[in-house]
N, C-alpha and C positions, 0 to 999 in steps of 0.2 A: 503493500500499500504505499502510494508516496507521502512523505513525510509531511506535506501541509494538510493533509486529513486530518492528523491528531488533533490540530487543535479545535477542529470544528467539533469532533468527538467529545474532546472536554467541555466543551461550551454546551453542547445539548444534551437534552434528556429526552431520547426519542421515544415515543410512545406509539402504540396501534391503538386503535380503538375498535371496539366491538361494532361491526357496519353491517346490517343486513339490509339490503336497498330496498327503495320502494317497489323496483321493477321486479323483485323476485317476490316480494310480499303480494303483489297483484297476482302473480301466476299462484300462490299459494291461498289466494283469498284471505289474507291476514291482515289486511290493512289496519285493523283496529287495535293490532297489538301495539303500534306506537312505537317499534323499531324505526330507527332512521338511519340513513346513510352517512357519512361524516368523512369519507375517503376519497372524495371528488376532486379531480385534476383542476388547479386554476386556471383561469385563462392564460395563454402563454402569448408573450408580447415579443415584438421585435428585438429586447435586451437579450434575450437568448442567442440567437444570431450572433450580436454583438460581442457576448460574453465568449462563445465558441471562437470566435475568428482571434479574439485576444489570447484565448487558451492556447490555439494551434501556435501563436507567434511566442508563446514561452510566458505569459503571465499566469503564474501560479494563483494570484487573487482574484482572478477571474473565474478559473475553475473551483475555485472556494466557494463563490457564490452560488455557481451550479449545484455544488455538492449540498450546499446549506439549503437552497430551494427544493431540493428533490429528495434529500435523504430520507425523511420519515415516509414518504410514499413508497421508495423503492425497499425501506426496511418493512414495510408493511406486506408489501408484495411478497418479500422474501420470507416472511413469518408464514405467510398463508401456504408456502410451499413446504416447509421444513418444521413447522409446529415448535420452534424451541428459540427463545430470546436470543441466545449466544451463537447459535448456529446461523440465525436470521443476521445476525450482526456482522458475522463472518462473511456472509454470502453478499450482503450489501455493500461491504468495502470490496470485496471482488469484483462486483458488478462496475462500481467506481472506477477500479482501477483499471478493468478492462475498457471503459468508455474512455478514460483519460488516454489510454495507450492507441486507442483507436480514432481518437479525434480528427486525424486527417483523413480518416475515410468517410467522416461525415458530409454528405454532399448538399445538405441543405434544401433537398427536393421534398424533404418531408420535416414535421417539427421536431425539434430536439427531443422532446419528451416522447415522441413516437419511437424516435431512434433508440432513445435509451432504454425504453420499456421493451424493445425487440430484445438488445442484449439482456435485460432483467430477466425477462421470460424464458429465454433459452438458457441461461444459466441457472435459472430457479429449477427449471425442468430436469435438467441434467444432476444438479444436486440432489434432488427428489429420488431420482431412478439410482443414484448412487447409494444415498443410505438406504433405500429401500433392498438393494442387494446385499447391503451390510446386514439387514434385519433390524435397523436403527428402529423403525416404527412398531415394531412387534411389541415389544416390551414397555412402551409408554404410550399414553393417551395425549392427544394437543390440547393445550391449556394454554388460558390467556394469561399473560403476566400480570403481577400485582397491579402495575401502574396501569395497565389496560383495563382491567376492571374497575379500576376508581375512576377513570376516564368514563367509562361505559355506564358507570351506576349515576353520574352528573349529567349525561344525555338521555337517558331513559326518562319518561315521565313518572311524576309523581304517584305512587300506586298506594300511599300510605293508608287511604281510607278504604282500599280495595285490596287487601293482601292476596287472595284468589287471583286475581289478574296479575299481579306482581310474580307470583309463582309460575303462573301458566307463561309469562314473558320469559322468564329465565330459562324455563323448560324447553321453550320453543327457539330460543337463541343456540343453546346447546345443542338441540337435534338439528338445526340447520347447519352450524357450524361443523359438527361431525359427519354430516352428510357431504358438504364440501368438500372436506377433508379427505373423505374416501373416494371422490370420483377420480378417475384416471386421468394423468397429468394431460392430455390434450383437451379433455372437457374442463378440467380443473382450471386451466390458463384461462379460457375463453370466459367462465364465470368470475374469475378475480377481474379480468379487464374490463369486462362490461357492467357487472352488477356490484363491483365492489370498487374500482377505481373510476368507473363511469366513462370510459372510451366509447366512441362512436363506432358501428360497425365497419365503417370506412378505415377508421384507425386501428382498429383490430385487424382488420385485412392486412393493413400495411405492416402491421407488427408482427403478425404469423405468418406472413407472405402466404395467404390463402384468399381463394375466392370469398366474395361476401356473402354468397348463397352458403358455403360451406360453413362459416363463422355463425350465421344464423341457425341453421340446422344443427350442428353441434351445440350450440346454447339452447336451444329447444330441448335437446333430448337431455341436457344435464340437469335443466330445471325439472323436467319431468321425474328423473330420478330423485332429486332433491324433494320433488312434491310428494312421490311415493312413500318415501322413507319417514317423511313428517305424517302422512296419513297414517301408515301402520304404526308409528310410535305413539299416536295419540289415540288411536281405535281401542 
């Protein structure tokens, strides 16, 4: 990892937020649960292109700004693939290192965030497959870090007057989280990009180098798997 990442890592407390988006809740017919998406990419402006150009010319400060802007989102994506804070942090650092080393290959015909998430998704899927071959997931269940649970509690509506609804909300969060975690990599990556990170179908097609129709059909199948698991768990 380039040395200049360390300052940012020291300064930031990276958190993931439990986020189950409106799109998946609509498919599950559970909008009333009150879960909300919190991990949507902000609007990218022309500053990214300028920062990339300056980074290619050797400006570490410019790349620091890009890291600071996108690290939380990349860490969140990494966590969705590996399910462990330390593994996610290592994977996020690997992703940014790869991005830095390949900046000269960024042609600018897509947004920087799209290019960055293409690297992140490929690395995330490869790390998931590597860990699975080693039996890493067999002996552990994916859990949200303490700081994520704290953030999620602040985001979920107040159910103090309706403890039954609060219990149902937490149960549904866990079921949906586990269902997404159990998806195969090709379907998991699309759910993460569309329903958690909020990318458009066109952007996902660019990130995964797939036809837009394929991304839509995979997303439909993935959502149906999640929906069936939720129906089975609640029946």
